[in-house]
C-alpha positions as CSV (number, residue, x, y, z in Angstrom):
1,M,12.6,59.3,-13.7
2,T,15.8,57.5,-13.0
3,R,18.9,58.2,-15.1
4,T,22.3,56.8,-15.1
5,D,25.3,59.1,-14.6
6,R,26.3,58.6,-18.2
7,Q,22.9,59.8,-19.4
8,R,22.8,62.7,-16.9
9,W,25.9,64.6,-18.2
10,L,24.3,64.8,-21.6
11,L,21.4,66.9,-20.2
12,P,21.2,70.5,-19.2
13,S,20.9,71.1,-15.5
14,D,17.3,72.2,-15.8
15,L,16.3,68.7,-17.1
16,A,18.9,66.6,-15.3
17,E,17.8,67.8,-11.8
18,S,14.3,66.6,-10.9
19,G,12.4,66.5,-7.6
20,G,11.2,70.1,-7.2
21,S,13.3,70.9,-4.1
22,G,13.5,74.5,-5.1
23,A,17.3,74.6,-4.9
24,R,19.3,76.0,-7.9
25,P,20.4,73.0,-10.0
26,R,24.1,72.3,-10.2
27,R,25.9,72.5,-13.6
28,T,26.3,69.2,-15.4
29,A,29.2,68.3,-17.6
30,R,27.3,69.5,-20.6
31,D,26.6,72.9,-18.9
32,W,30.4,73.4,-18.3
33,V,31.1,72.6,-22.0
34,V,28.4,75.0,-23.2
35,D,29.4,77.8,-20.8
36,T,33.1,77.5,-21.6
37,S,32.3,77.5,-25.4
38,L,30.1,80.6,-25.1
39,F,32.8,82.3,-23.0
40,L,35.5,81.6,-25.6
41,L,33.2,82.6,-28.5
42,A,32.3,85.9,-26.8
43,A,36.0,86.6,-26.1
44,F,36.8,85.9,-29.7
45,V,34.1,88.2,-31.0
46,G,35.3,90.9,-28.5
47,L,38.9,90.6,-29.7
48,L,37.8,91.1,-33.3
49,A,35.7,94.1,-32.3
50,A,38.6,95.5,-30.2
51,D,41.1,95.0,-33.1
52,A,38.7,96.7,-35.6
53,S,38.1,99.7,-33.3
54,A,41.8,100.1,-32.4
55,E,42.4,101.5,-36.0
56,Y,40.3,104.6,-35.4
57,T,40.4,105.1,-31.6
58,S,43.1,106.2,-29.1
59,E,45.1,103.8,-27.0
60,T,43.2,104.8,-23.9
61,V,39.9,104.0,-25.4
62,T,41.2,100.7,-26.7
63,L,42.5,99.8,-23.3
64,L,39.1,100.7,-21.7
65,D,37.3,98.6,-24.4
66,Q,39.5,95.6,-23.6
67,L,38.8,95.9,-19.9
68,A,35.0,96.2,-20.6
69,G,35.1,93.2,-22.9
70,A,37.0,91.1,-20.4
71,A,34.5,92.0,-17.7
72,A,31.5,91.3,-20.0
73,C,32.9,87.9,-21.0
74,S,33.6,87.0,-17.3
75,A,30.1,88.0,-16.3
76,L,28.7,85.3,-18.6
77,W,29.4,82.7,-15.9
78,L,26.5,84.4,-14.0
79,R,24.0,84.1,-16.9
80,R,22.3,81.0,-15.4
81,R,21.7,82.7,-12.0
82,W,20.7,86.2,-13.2
83,P,19.9,86.0,-16.9
84,V,17.6,89.1,-17.0
85,G,19.9,91.4,-15.0
86,L,23.0,90.4,-16.9
87,A,21.3,90.9,-20.3
88,V,20.2,94.4,-19.3
89,A,23.6,95.3,-18.0
90,L,25.4,94.1,-21.1
91,A,23.0,95.9,-23.3
92,L,23.8,99.1,-21.6
93,V,27.6,98.4,-21.7
94,N,27.3,97.6,-25.4
95,T,26.1,101.2,-26.0
96,V,29.7,102.5,-25.5
97,A,31.8,99.3,-25.8
98,P,31.4,97.3,-29.1
99,V,33.6,94.6,-27.6
100,A,30.7,93.5,-25.3
101,G,28.6,92.5,-28.4
102,G,29.4,88.8,-28.2
103,A,28.7,88.6,-24.5
104,L,25.4,90.4,-25.1
105,L,24.3,87.8,-27.7
106,A,25.1,85.0,-25.3
107,S,23.1,86.6,-22.5
108,L,20.2,87.1,-24.8
109,F,20.2,83.4,-25.7
110,S,20.0,82.6,-21.9
111,V,17.1,84.9,-21.4
112,A,15.2,83.4,-24.3
113,V,15.8,79.9,-22.9
114,R,14.8,80.7,-19.3
115,R,12.2,83.5,-19.5
116,P,8.7,83.8,-21.0
117,F,8.2,85.7,-24.3
118,R,7.0,88.9,-22.6
119,E,10.4,89.4,-20.9
120,V,12.3,88.2,-23.9
121,A,10.5,90.7,-26.1
122,W,11.4,93.9,-24.2
123,I,14.9,92.8,-23.4
124,G,15.5,92.0,-27.1
125,A,14.0,95.5,-28.0
126,L,16.4,97.1,-25.5
127,A,19.3,95.3,-27.1
128,V,18.3,96.4,-30.6
129,A,18.0,100.0,-29.4
130,T,21.4,100.0,-27.6
131,S,23.0,98.5,-30.7
132,A,21.6,101.3,-32.8
133,V,22.7,103.9,-30.3
134,Q,26.2,102.4,-30.3
135,V,26.5,103.1,-34.1
136,L,25.9,106.8,-33.3
137,V,28.1,106.9,-30.2
138,R,31.0,104.9,-31.6
139,P,30.7,105.2,-35.4
140,D,32.9,103.1,-37.6
141,P,34.2,105.2,-40.5
142,T,35.0,102.1,-42.5
143,T,31.5,100.7,-42.8
144,N,28.0,102.0,-43.4
145,A,26.0,102.9,-40.3
146,G,22.7,101.6,-41.6
147,L,24.3,98.3,-42.5
148,N,25.7,98.0,-39.0
149,V,22.3,98.6,-37.4
150,G,20.7,96.0,-39.7
151,I,23.3,93.4,-39.0
152,G,23.1,93.9,-35.3
153,A,19.2,93.6,-35.3
154,V,19.3,90.5,-37.4
155,L,21.9,88.8,-35.1
156,I,19.8,89.7,-32.0
157,L,16.6,88.3,-33.6
158,L,18.4,85.1,-34.7
159,V,19.9,84.4,-31.3
160,T,16.6,85.2,-29.5
161,A,14.6,82.9,-31.9
162,W,17.2,80.1,-31.3
163,G,16.8,80.4,-27.6
164,M,13.0,80.3,-27.7
165,L,13.3,77.2,-29.9
166,V,15.5,75.5,-27.2
167,R,13.0,76.6,-24.5
168,S,10.0,75.1,-26.3
169,R,11.9,71.8,-26.9
170,R,12.8,71.6,-23.2
171,Q,9.2,72.2,-22.2
172,L,8.2,69.4,-24.6
173,V,10.7,67.1,-23.0
174,E,9.5,68.0,-19.5
175,A,5.8,67.4,-20.6
176,L,6.7,64.0,-22.0
177,R,8.6,63.1,-18.8
178,E,5.6,64.1,-16.7
179,R,3.3,62.0,-19.0
180,A,5.7,59.0,-18.6
181,R,5.6,59.4,-14.8
182,R,1.8,59.5,-14.9
183,A,1.7,56.4,-17.1
184,E,4.0,54.5,-14.8
185,A,1.8,55.5,-11.8
186,E,-1.3,54.4,-13.6
187,A,0.3,51.1,-14.6
188,E,1.3,50.4,-10.9
189,L,-2.3,51.3,-9.9
190,R,-3.7,48.9,-12.4
191,A,-1.3,46.1,-11.3
192,A,-2.3,46.7,-7.7
193,Q,-6.0,46.6,-8.6
194,A,-5.5,43.4,-10.5
195,Q,-3.8,41.8,-7.5
196,R,-6.6,43.0,-5.2
197,L,-9.2,41.5,-7.6
198,A,-7.3,38.2,-7.6
199,R,-7.2,38.1,-3.8
200,E,-10.9,38.8,-3.6
201,A,-11.6,36.0,-6.2
202,I,-9.5,33.6,-4.1
203,A,-11.4,34.6,-1.0
204,R,-14.7,33.9,-2.6
205,E,-13.6,30.5,-3.8
206,M,-12.1,29.6,-0.4
207,H,-15.3,30.5,1.3
208,D,-17.0,27.4,0.0
209,V,-14.1,25.1,1.0
210,L,-13.9,26.6,4.5
211,A,-17.6,26.5,5.0
212,H,-17.6,22.7,4.2
213,R,-14.7,22.1,6.6
214,L,-16.3,24.1,9.4
215,T,-19.7,22.4,8.9
216,L,-18.0,19.0,9.4
217,L,-16.3,20.3,12.5
218,S,-19.6,21.6,13.9
219,V,-21.6,18.4,13.2
220,H,-19.0,16.0,14.8
221,A,-18.4,18.4,17.7
222,G,-22.2,18.5,18.3
223,A,-22.4,14.8,18.2
224,L,-19.8,14.5,20.9
225,E,-21.5,17.1,23.0
226,F,-24.9,15.3,22.9
227,R,-23.6,11.8,23.1
228,P,-21.0,11.8,25.8
229,D,-21.8,8.1,26.5
230,A,-21.0,7.0,22.9
231,P,-18.7,4.0,22.4
232,P,-14.9,4.8,22.5
233,E,-14.6,3.8,18.8
234,Q,-17.2,6.4,17.7
235,I,-15.6,9.1,19.9
236,A,-12.2,8.3,18.4
237,R,-13.5,8.3,14.9
238,A,-15.3,11.6,15.4
239,A,-12.2,13.1,17.0
240,G,-10.1,12.0,14.0
241,V,-12.6,13.6,11.6
242,I,-12.5,16.8,13.6
243,R,-8.7,16.8,13.7
244,D,-8.4,16.2,9.9
245,S,-11.0,18.8,9.0
246,A,-9.3,21.4,11.3
247,H,-5.9,20.6,9.7
248,E,-7.3,21.0,6.2
249,A,-9.1,24.2,7.1
250,L,-5.8,25.7,8.5
251,Q,-4.0,24.7,5.3
252,D,-6.6,26.6,3.3
253,L,-6.5,29.6,5.6
254,R,-2.7,29.9,5.2
255,E,-3.3,30.5,1.5
256,I,-5.6,33.4,2.0
257,I,-4.2,35.1,5.1
258,G,-4.7,38.8,4.7
259,V,-7.1,38.3,1.8
260,L,-10.5,40.0,2.4
261,R,-13.7,39.4,0.6
262,A,-15.0,42.4,-1.4
263,P,-17.7,44.1,0.7
264,G,-21.2,44.5,-0.7
265,E,-20.9,41.5,-3.1
266,N,-23.3,38.6,-3.0
267,G,-21.6,35.3,-2.3
268,D,-21.7,32.6,-5.0
269,G,-21.1,29.7,-2.6
270,D,-23.8,27.5,-4.2
271,R,-21.9,27.5,-7.5
272,P,-19.6,24.4,-7.9
273,Q,-16.0,25.4,-8.0
274,P,-13.6,24.0,-10.7
275,T,-10.9,21.6,-9.8
276,L,-8.2,19.6,-11.6
277,A,-10.8,16.9,-12.3
278,T,-12.8,19.4,-14.4
279,L,-9.9,20.4,-16.6
280,D,-11.0,18.0,-19.3
281,A,-14.3,19.8,-19.5
282,L,-12.5,23.1,-19.9
283,I,-10.4,21.7,-22.8
284,A,-13.5,20.2,-24.4
285,E,-15.3,23.6,-24.2
286,S,-12.3,25.3,-25.9
287,R,-12.3,22.7,-28.6
288,E,-16.0,23.1,-29.2
289,A,-15.4,26.9,-29.6
290,G,-13.0,26.1,-32.5
291,A,-9.6,26.2,-30.7
292,E,-7.0,23.5,-31.3
293,V,-5.9,22.3,-27.9
294,V,-3.6,19.4,-26.9
295,L,-3.9,18.2,-23.3
296,D,-1.0,16.2,-21.8
297,A,-1.9,15.4,-18.2
298,T,-0.2,12.6,-16.4
299,V,-1.6,13.0,-12.9
300,D,-2.8,9.6,-11.8
301,D,-5.7,10.7,-9.6
302,P,-6.9,14.3,-10.3
303,A,-9.5,14.0,-7.5
304,A,-6.7,13.5,-4.9
305,V,-5.2,16.9,-5.7
306,P,-6.2,19.4,-2.9
307,A,-9.2,21.5,-3.9
308,A,-7.4,24.9,-3.7
309,T,-4.4,23.6,-5.8
310,G,-6.7,22.1,-8.4
311,R,-8.6,25.4,-8.7
312,T,-5.4,27.3,-9.2
313,V,-4.3,24.8,-12.0
314,Y,-7.7,25.2,-13.6
315,R,-7.5,29.0,-13.6
316,I,-4.0,29.0,-15.0
317,A,-5.0,26.8,-17.9
318,Q,-8.1,28.9,-18.4
319,E,-6.1,32.1,-18.6
320,G,-3.5,30.6,-20.9
321,L,-6.2,29.4,-23.3
322,T,-7.9,32.8,-23.2
323,N,-4.6,34.6,-23.9
324,A,-4.0,32.3,-26.8
325,R,-7.4,33.0,-28.3
326,K,-6.8,36.8,-28.0
327,H,-3.2,37.1,-29.1
328,A,-2.5,34.0,-31.2
329,P,-5.8,32.9,-32.8
330,G,-5.7,29.8,-35.0
331,T,-2.6,28.3,-33.3
332,T,-2.4,25.0,-31.5
333,V,-2.2,25.4,-27.7
334,T,-0.5,22.7,-25.6
335,V,-1.5,22.3,-22.0
336,T,0.8,20.1,-19.9
337,V,0.1,19.0,-16.3
338,R,2.6,17.0,-14.4
339,G,3.0,16.1,-10.7
340,R,2.6,13.8,-7.8
341,P,2.2,14.1,-4.0
342,G,5.4,15.5,-2.4
343,E,6.8,16.9,-5.6
344,G,4.2,19.4,-6.5
345,L,2.3,20.2,-9.7
346,T,3.6,21.9,-12.8
347,V,1.5,23.5,-15.4
348,D,2.7,24.6,-18.9
349,V,0.6,26.4,-21.5
350,R,2.4,27.1,-24.8
351,N,1.4,28.4,-28.2
352,P,3.4,29.3,-31.3
353,A,3.5,32.7,-32.9
354,P,0.4,33.7,-34.9
355,A,0.5,33.4,-38.7
356,G,-0.4,37.0,-39.3
357,P,-0.7,40.4,-37.5
358,V,-3.0,40.4,-34.5
359,P,-4.7,43.7,-33.4
360,H,-3.7,44.9,-29.9
361,V,-6.2,44.1,-27.1
362,P,-6.5,47.0,-24.6
363,G,-5.9,46.1,-21.0
364,S,-3.8,43.0,-21.7
365,G,-1.6,41.6,-19.0
366,Q,-3.9,42.1,-16.0
367,G,-5.0,38.5,-15.9
368,L,-1.4,37.3,-15.8
369,I,-0.7,39.7,-12.9
370,G,-3.7,38.2,-11.0
371,L,-2.5,34.6,-11.7
372,T,1.0,35.4,-10.5
373,E,-0.6,36.7,-7.3
374,R,-2.8,33.6,-7.0
375,A,0.2,31.2,-7.5
376,T,2.3,33.1,-4.9
377,L,-0.5,33.0,-2.3
378,A,-0.8,29.2,-2.9
379,G,2.8,28.8,-2.0
380,G,4.0,28.3,-5.6
381,R,5.4,30.5,-8.5
382,M,4.5,31.4,-12.0
383,D,6.6,32.7,-15.0
384,H,5.4,33.8,-18.4
385,G,7.0,35.4,-21.4
386,P,7.7,35.0,-25.1
387,D,9.5,32.0,-26.5
388,P,12.6,32.3,-28.7
389,D,10.5,31.1,-31.7
390,G,8.1,34.0,-31.2
391,G,5.4,32.1,-29.3
392,F,4.3,32.5,-25.7
393,A,4.8,30.2,-22.7
394,L,3.3,30.1,-19.3
395,H,4.9,27.9,-16.6
396,A,3.7,27.5,-13.0
397,W,4.6,25.3,-10.1
398,L,2.3,24.6,-7.2
399,P,2.9,22.6,-4.0
400,W,1.2,19.2,-3.5
401,P,1.9,17.9,0.0
402,A,2.6,14.2,0.4
């Protein structure tokens, strides 16, 4: 999951580093802030403990306490690399040096964040035990021993529970991140599948056109083969038909290069394919179904539009009407077709926003992906998206050679 640098510094290193390389993650800016804050807090607690114990201990013991406290606080910078070992060591040091109490709490928090409950439980029990032993080894004559043991146990439990809460939250974030990665991968897979289905549909439709062209080539080539003594005018006419048919077949092939027909499917070559001339029938069919459709077509001769281009225009209008029925029922759909030879064909399908809420349709958007692929293979382009007024617009341009 890609993150900008500004987002990354706000995350702990365990979440900011992804990729599973196995290397120890580097501290982020947030980690440095947290580690520095814990170091200063542990040092502050140690100073308070050292000041309190100095009233009833000798100068030598006070000096040793201060040295032990400084070492314990400095060792906190290793808590990310060796959390368990550091917590055990500080728990033992805390038995004879009360100034290590703040560092011990910080290390227990790290263990609770990074280790499973079984390890956290026995390390926490060890910390409670060493805190109780400390009351016996280094008793404080100014306070009650039982109260000191209770306060120490409560602090250890609170810090441990806080660390386990942070651990569970990080696990939740990581689970959501993995789910998002899977969702993105599935979306890419669905998009690729929609493109493949669109290519296969184009291949099935082009089969009919190419079969017609190649049949003409075969007939006229056979006539030239069996009538070598034909008049020059007939030979020239047959050669012209062969040349034109071959040129048109090559034009069609350029649109479906790399597109394979789906194996194991029965061809539907006997079915008449839609063209721009049949767009009126599509609009009439939608109106009979109760839709309000306005057709604005200014193409002088729809039959002169190349068959492949006409089919693409038909499919774009068909998908636009289908989307309007699904996502904006009851609205007026406007279908606009403009163009002339040499300039290309433009197709616009627009509908306003629906009057009320419309339930979500699962799997939406796959048809638009297929249409975009179809328009690209035809040498054109297609854009779609919401209008500023809340409606939806679909615009496509397709080449129409002069």
